[in-house]
N, C-alpha and C positions, 0 to 999 in steps of 0.2 A: 546085572546090576546097572546096565546102561539105561534101563527103563526108569530107575528111581529119579534121576534128575528131570526126566520128561514128565513123570507123574506129578512130581512136586510143582513143576511149572504150570501144569494144567489145573491143579488144585488151587494154586494161588491166583491164577488169572480168572477163574470162574467165580470165586468168592463163595461165601456161604449163602445158601438159599434162605430168603426171608430175613436176612441180616444185612441189608444194604445200608451204607452210611447215609445219613440225612443229607439232602441237597443243601448246599450253602446258599444263604439268601443273596439275592441280587443286590449289590451295594448301590446300584444306580450309577449315574455318571460321576466320575471322580471330580474332586474340587478343581483339579487341573483343567478338566474339560469345561466346567461351568464358569470358571473365572476368565477364560480366554475370550478375547473379542472375536466376533464372527469373521473378521478379516484381519490379517496382520497389519499392525500400525507401523508407521515410519517415524523415525526420530528427526527427519528433515522437516523444516518449517513449511507451512502451507504456502502455496504460490500466492504472489501478490494479486490483489483484485485487478480486473481489467482496467485499463486506463479509461478515465472518464472523459470521453470526447476529445476534441482537439482544442488545445489552448495555446495561443501564441500572441506575440506582440505584433500589432499591425505596422505596416511600413511608414505610416504617416505620423511618426513621433515628432513632437515639437520639442526642440532642444535649445537650451540657452544657458548662459552662465555669467557670473559676475567676476570679471578679472581673469577669465580663462583664455589662453591662447587657442588658436585653432587646433593645434596638436593636443593640448590638454583637454579641450572639449571633445575631440574625437576619442581620446583615451577614456574619458569619463563615460561617454556614450557606450563604448564597447564594454566597459566594466559594469555598467548598468544592465546591459543585455545579458552578460554572463551571470550576474546576480539573479536575474529573472529566470534564466535557464536552470541554474543550480537549485533554485527554490520552486521549481514548477510543481512539485508535489503539494505545496501549500495551496496552490490555485486549484489543483485537481480535487483536493479535499473540500474545497468550496463548491465546485461544480457538480460533483457526484450526487449529493442529495437532491439538487435541483433536477438533474437528469432522471433520478428515480421517480420523482413526482411527475415530470414532464419530459418524456424521451426526445421530444423535438426542440427542447429549450436551446435557443441560440441567440447571439447578439454580441454587443460590444459594450465594454465598460471603460470609460476614459478616466484616468487617475493622474492628477498632478502630484509629482514627487519633487521636493526640493531637498537637496542634500547639502550639508555644511562641509567645510574643509576636511573634517575627520571622516566623512562618509556616513554621518548620522543623519536621520531624517529631521529636517528643520520644519517642513510643512508637508502635509499629506491631505489631499482634498479630492473628492469625487467631482469631476467637471461635467460629465454626462453619462447616461446609461440607457442603452437600448436593449434591455434585458428584462423580461417579465417575471422576475423573482427577486424581490427586495432583499431577502436573506442572503442569496448568492452574491448580489451586488455588494452588500455590507461586508461580507466575508472576503471578497476579492480586494476591496480597499484595505481591509485589515491585514491581508496576507503580505502586502508590501512592507509592513513593519517587521515581519519575520525574516526578511531577506538580509543578507550581509553585503554591504556595499564597501568598495575600496575607497580609501581616502583620495581626495582630489590631488592632482599633480599641479599645484598652483591654483590661484583663484580662491574666491571666498565661498561661492555657492554654485551648485549645478542644478538646473531645473529641467525636468522632462515631463511632458504630458504623454503618458503611456496608454495607447489604445489596446486593451486586452480583448482579444477576439475569442469567442467561445462557439464551437461548432460541434454538434453531437456526432458527426461522422468521423 
């Protein structure tokens, strides 16, 4: 009787001749496979674009003020440079399109900025431009309006002619 389980196993594993079950159709790739991107994505933001050239204030700034002491004029000058540094992204946004059109675009844009006692722009004027892209020049001048300036420490006005230097390197 020990052969009965072995015989039953052989019979079940061989199946019935001519009576094989139909093959299941290939379902193709699952929706999970087709909906997945080729590479995994990250939830982290894309890196910022590379910096558009070098932008800085030249050393030859002309500074003046009405009713400002030397200390107040020095403080206003430092505050102006800080506002420029804090808002450098506005100037980069101006320079980047010009560099895309002309990778060697370089020069200087001189802008006169007069601030009132509250740190608001009283006057903004292009004084000279040595840059062969009028759109970039206009944008640079307008970018000064986007900066946030500190109120003056005494005095009525603070005036600066800011030489904005642009270098593609």
